[in-house]
N, C-alpha and C positions, 0 to 999 in steps of 0.2 A: 427335425434335430433339436436337441435339448442342449442348454449350456447354462452356467451360473454365472455370478457377478464377476469372479475371477477371469473367467474367459471373455466375458465382454469388455473389461478392462485391458487385457493384455492383447487381444487379437485385433488387427486393423480390419479384417475383413467383417468381424462382428460389430465392432464399435466404432467404426471410421467416420461416420456421418449420418446425415439425416436418413429417415426410412419412409417409405410409403406407408400410410395408415393401414393397420390391419395385417401387415405382414409379419411383424413379431409381436408374440404374446408375452406378456411380462405378469409376474405374480410373485408374492412373498412366501408362498409356500408350494410344495409339489402338489397337495391336495386342490389349491386354488387354480394352479396352473392346468391341472388336469381338467376341471370344470370349464376352463376358458377354452380349451381345445377339443372339449367334447369326447373325453375319454375316461373309463372308471378309474377313480382316484386310488383305489387299491392296487389295481393291475399297474398303473404307473408308477407307483411308489415301489412296491414289493417286486414286480416282474421285471421292472426297467431300471429305474434308478439305484434302487438298493443292489439289484444284481450287478449293475455296471460298476458302482461304487466298489462292490467287492472285487472286481476285476482290476480296479485302479489301484487298490490297497495291495493286491498280490503281483502287481505289474504282469499281468497274463491275460488276454482277452480271449476268453473261450467261446466267444460269439463269433468274431470275425477275425481274429487273430492280428489285430492292429499293433504295431511294433515288432512283428515277428520278422520282418525283412529290413535289410539294411537300407532300401529305399525309403521306407516308412519312416525309419529311425532319423535318417538325414534330414526329412522335412518336418520332423516333430519339433517339440519344445525342448527346452534344457533340462528337464527332469531326468536323474541319473538312472532310475530304476527303469521306466518304460516312457521314452519322450512322446508316445501317442496317447496316453492314458492319464486323466487326472480326474478326481472325484469332484461330484457335484455338491459342493459343501457349503457354499457362501451364498446366501439369499440376497436380492431376489433371483428367481430363476426364469429362464426364457425359452421359447420354444418357436421354431420357424418351419413353415412346411416347404419342403424341398422338391422341386419339379424337374424331371428330366429334360436335359435340352442337348441342342448340337455344340460341340466344341470345335469340329473340323471336319473338312470333307475332303475326299479324294476325287470326286466327280464334280460336277458343275457345268455351267455354260463354257464353250470355248470362245475364247476372245482373241482379238489380233493384238498389234502392238500398241495400239489406242485404246484397248480395253473394250472395243466394239464387239457386241456379240454377234458371232457368225452364224451365217445360214448354212443350208446343206450344200449348197453349191460353191461355197467358200466367200461368198459375199458378206456384207455386213448389215445389219439392221441400223436404218437412220435413227439416232436419237436413243438407241439402248444399248447401255453400257453395263458392265459386271466388273467387280473388283473384290478381293478378298475371298471369303468362303463362298461368295455367290458365283464365282467363276471356277474353272477347272483348277485344281492345285498344281502350282508349279514343281512340287516334290513328289508327283504322283503318289504311289501308295505309302510313301514314307511320311513321318510325323516326327520330326527331331524333338519337338519339346513344345511348352507353354510359351506363345508368342511368335512361334516361327511363321504364322501367316501374316503377322502385322507388317513386316517390311515389303512383302509383296503387294499386301492391300494399299499401302501408301504410295507405293511407286505406280500401281495400276490407276489409283484413284487420281494421282496427279496428272498421269498420261491423259486420262479421260478429259480432265479439266481443261488442258492445253489443247486438246482436239475440238473441245466445245468452243473455247475462246477464238481459236482459228476459224472455225465455222461462223463465229459471230464477226469476224474481223477484228479481234482484239479490243472490242469495245470495254470501256469501264464498267466494272460490276457495280451492282447496288451498294455494296460495303464500302466502295472508294478505291478498291485495289484494281491495278492494270494487270492483266494477264496477257501474255504473249507466246508465241511459239517457242521462243527460246532455242533457236537452232533446230526446231522439230524437222524430222526429216520424212515425215508421212508415217503411214500406218501399214508397213510392209510385213505381210505374212501374220501368221498366228503366232501367239506367244508358246505356244505348246509344241516344242519339237517331237520328233517321232520317238516312241518309247515312253513318252510321259503319260499321265493320265489325259484321255481325251474327254473333252466335254461333249455334251449333245449339241449338235448344230440344229437350229431350228429352221424349218422350211418355211418361206415367207408367202409361199403359194398355196400350198395345202395345209389346213388348219390342224394343228396337233390334237390328240384326244383330249378330253375335259380333263383328266388328272395332270396331263403335261402343261395344260393352260395354267390350271391352279398353280403348279410348281413355278412356272415361267412368271406369272404374277407376282408370287412371293419373292423369287430372287430379285426380279426387277424393283420391288419396293425397298428390299434390303439393300441392294446394290446402289440405288439412287440416293437412300438415306446415307450410306457411308460417303457418297461423293457430295452432298450437300454440307457434311461436317467438314470434309477436307476443303471443300470451296471456301468455307467461312474462314478457316484457318489461314489459307492463302490470300484471301481477299484483305484481312488485316495486316497482312505481312510478316506476321511473328512465327515463330517456332518454339515449341515447348523448351524452356530452359533445363538443362541438366540440374540435378539438385540432390543432395543428401542430408536432408534435415535430420537432427537427432535433438533430443531434449530429455531432461531430467527435471524431477520436481523434489524440493525440500521445504520442510517446515520449521517455523521457529520454535516450535513446542513439540514434544512428544506426550501423548497421553494429557492433552489440556483439560481443564475442567469446564463445566457449563458455564457460558458467558464469557470465558477468557477470550481475549483478543489474540489471534493467531494469524501470523503471515506466512503465505506460501510464496516460494520462489521457483520460476522457471528458468532454467539455464539451457538455452537453446542455441544451436549452432548449424551452419550449413558450410561445411569446408570446401564445397565445390563453387560457393557464391559467398564470399566473405561480406560483401555488401548487401546480403539478402535482408528484405524487409519482412521480418517474421511477425506472426500476431499468434496470440495465445488464447486458447478458449478454455476457461477453468469450469469445470463442474463439480457438484458435490451430490453423491449419491444418484448419478445419471441426471441431475438437474442443472442445467447451465447458468453460473452465476455471473461470469463476466467475460466478455469477447471483445479484446481490444490488442492494442500494441504493447500494453504494459504487461512486463513479465512477473508482476507481484499482484496478489491477491489477497487482500486482508479482511477477515471476518471475525466476529464474536458470537455468531449464529449457529455453530454447528451443533447438530442435535445430538443428545446423550446417547452412548452406545458406540458400535463400530461403524465408523464413516469410511468413505472412501472419496478421496479428492484427486480428480484428474486433471492433466492439462494435454490439449492438443495444439501443436505448434505447427504453422502452416507458413510455407514460403509464398508469399503472394505474387512472386514473379515467375513462378513454374506451374506446370500441370503434370501429373502422373502420381505413382504410389510411392516415390522416395521424396515427394514435396511436402510431406506430412510426417510426423511422429508423435507418439502418445507415451505418456508416463503416468503412473498413478501411485499414490500413497494412502497406506491403511492407517487411519488416526482413530484411537481408541478415547473417546471422549468420557471422562469419568465425572461422577459428582463432585460438587465442591467440598474439599477437605474441611471436616469439622471435628472439635474434640471436647469432651466435658473437662472440669476441673479435676487435678490429682486428687487422691485421697492420702489421709496421714493417719499412722500409727505411732504413738498414741494420737488421738483426735483430740479436739478442743484445747483449752489452755494447757499449757506445759510450764514446767518450772525452769528457771534458768539453769543452764548447764545439761538439760536433758537433749537427747538424741531422737529425733523423730525420722522415721521410714516413709518415703512418698512414693506413691505409685501413679504413674500416668495411665489413663484409660485406654483401650484401643479405640484408634479414631475411627470415624465413618467417612466414606467418600476417599477420594485420591486413587492413587496407583501404588498398591502395596508392593515390595514390604517397605516398612517405615524406619526411621531412625529417630532417636530421643536425645536430646541435649538441654542440660539444665543450668540455670543461672540462680544464685542466691542474693543477686544485687539489684538487676534491673530488667525490665521487660524488653528493652533494645540489646540486652546482652553485655558483654560476651558470653556465650552459652558454653562455658568451659568448666563448670565446676563439678559436673558429673555427667555420664553418657549411660544410655539403657533405660529401660522402661521404669526401673526403681532407682531410688537415690537416697542416700542417708544425709542429716544434716544435724550438727550440734548448736544449740541456741545458746551464745555465751552473753548475750546482751539482752536487756528488758525492752518490752514495748511490742507493738505489733511488727511483725515480720513477714515479708512476701516470698514465696518461692516460686519461680517460673520454669516451665518446661516447654521446649520447642520441638514441634513434631514435624519431620519433613517425609514426603514420599518419595518415590523412585523415578517421577517424571523429570524431563529435562526441558526447560529448567524445572527445579523441583517446587512443588507446593508446599507452603509452610504455614503452620497455624500455632499460636502462642497461648497457652492456658496457665493459670496461676491459683495458688491457695495461699490465705494468709493465716500465720500462727500467732496467737496471742501470748506473751510471755510476760506474766504480771513481775512486781518488783521482787526483787531476791529475797527469799528467806534466809535468816542467819544459818550459819552450821551449826549443827548440834553435834556436842562433843561426844565421841564414842567411848566406848571402854577401854581404860588402860590395862594393856596386857604386861605382866611381870613375868621375867625370865631369869634365873629360876624362881618358880612360884613357891609361895609359902615362906617358912622362916629362913632366914639365912644367917650365916656365920659374920660375926664382926671382920670389918675389912674386905670381906667377898664383894667383888663388883655385880651389881644387879641391872639389867637391861630392861627399859620401859618402852613400850610402842604403842602409839595410838591412832586409830582410824576414824575420821571424822564423818558425819552423814549430813547431807543437805549442802547448801551453799553452792558456790560456783568454784570449782578447782580453777588453778591449782592453789594449794592452801599455804600458809605459812604458820610455823609452830614457835612457841616460846614456853621455856619451862621455869618453875620456881621450886627449889628444894626445901622451902620453909613453909610455914602456915599461911604466909600472905599471897592472896590471889588478885589483888587490886591491879588494875592496868599499871603499866610502868614498872611493876616489880619482878616481872616473869623475865628474869635475866640469866638466870643459872644454865640455860642451855637452849639450843634451836634444833628444829627438824623432827620429823615424826618419831625418830627413836634416839634415846638417850641412856647412857650407863652412868651409874652413880655407886660409890663405895660408901658403906655405912661405918661409921666409927662408935 
């Protein structure tokens, strides 16, 4: 069986706990996985993975028709197209060898009410008990569903332990628990009434054939192993508590940069046990980083790239599949946001009153898209003078003046960086008087009004104007008119 990191994080069966060494092969690529399990890399990639991913994209399994039946879809995932298909797309990739095994039986050894294995003549073997799938099934040829044999196994195991305790006189067990018959009425009759599946009775006098002896030994070991486990539970006097653990994980930052401190918080609960003692195991990319009762995990060491942070919540007061829950979060760790200085047109020194166009270069790192805000006064803002990657500024005063741009990315909270450029504005040059334009031009009649207009060059606007209608141009004598346009009548 092959699966990827998405399935590993989502499925309790695949990612729910420790594994025996060598049972799971893990590789960063399909080719490496093929080498690990000893199959040709090209055949695994093209004939298996690529073909299956095509089925997943089309939501149609042409190999085994997975997801074609309502039963398949009921037990599948929540994907809308086909709950039973998902592409193998997120490394690392995993491979597990699957072996056929027994799930349930309709036959087995016939037992009495104390789970004692019966002989052919209806007696019972002393010291030989069978429970669960080692004994004849109480449901005959029927199989209601997964877990149907568990209740019968526990009851039969308990009956066997009670019988053992009664034979021993109710003595205290090694674990310190006291077992008694608790109203035990003896071992009357077999557990299997007429019409149910009948188990094979073993003859205590005539030895069974070798293959039957092998089966008997196997069932004896399996049955006793189950009884020992149940005996341990009874000895400590506890029963698995009901639980319904659920957990979700959240992060203080999306798309953090390399080296940024990030806090992950697990929100766990067990509605069936409000006083549950939950523990939390945090892992990053399948590596356990913290295992404690703390529901937060802080780190500044997330590696660059697409990371997966997972949490496994466990109720230590119970046992069973609902005592744990897991959740994971994909975290895209980006490079640190950097940016160069803005460029200016025109560049270099400018004249007082000139307008300069600035452009912020495209940043490096961070999580695009980016936003730009400008400040013409301070590196600490407010950055409200302009927005966008370009901005224009008119320099009305002299001396060195700095223009700042703040770049922010789309992360939450956003990463920001401020860069700047300094513009030199030398002492203002005096305005140069432009040509005076006369209207009407040329010779005019006596008494006719004539309009004069002037457009200065240089200097720093706005300008003030003063006119003189005599030959005197000294300062203080230009008092005949003001404004850029005047009208005069010649006599």
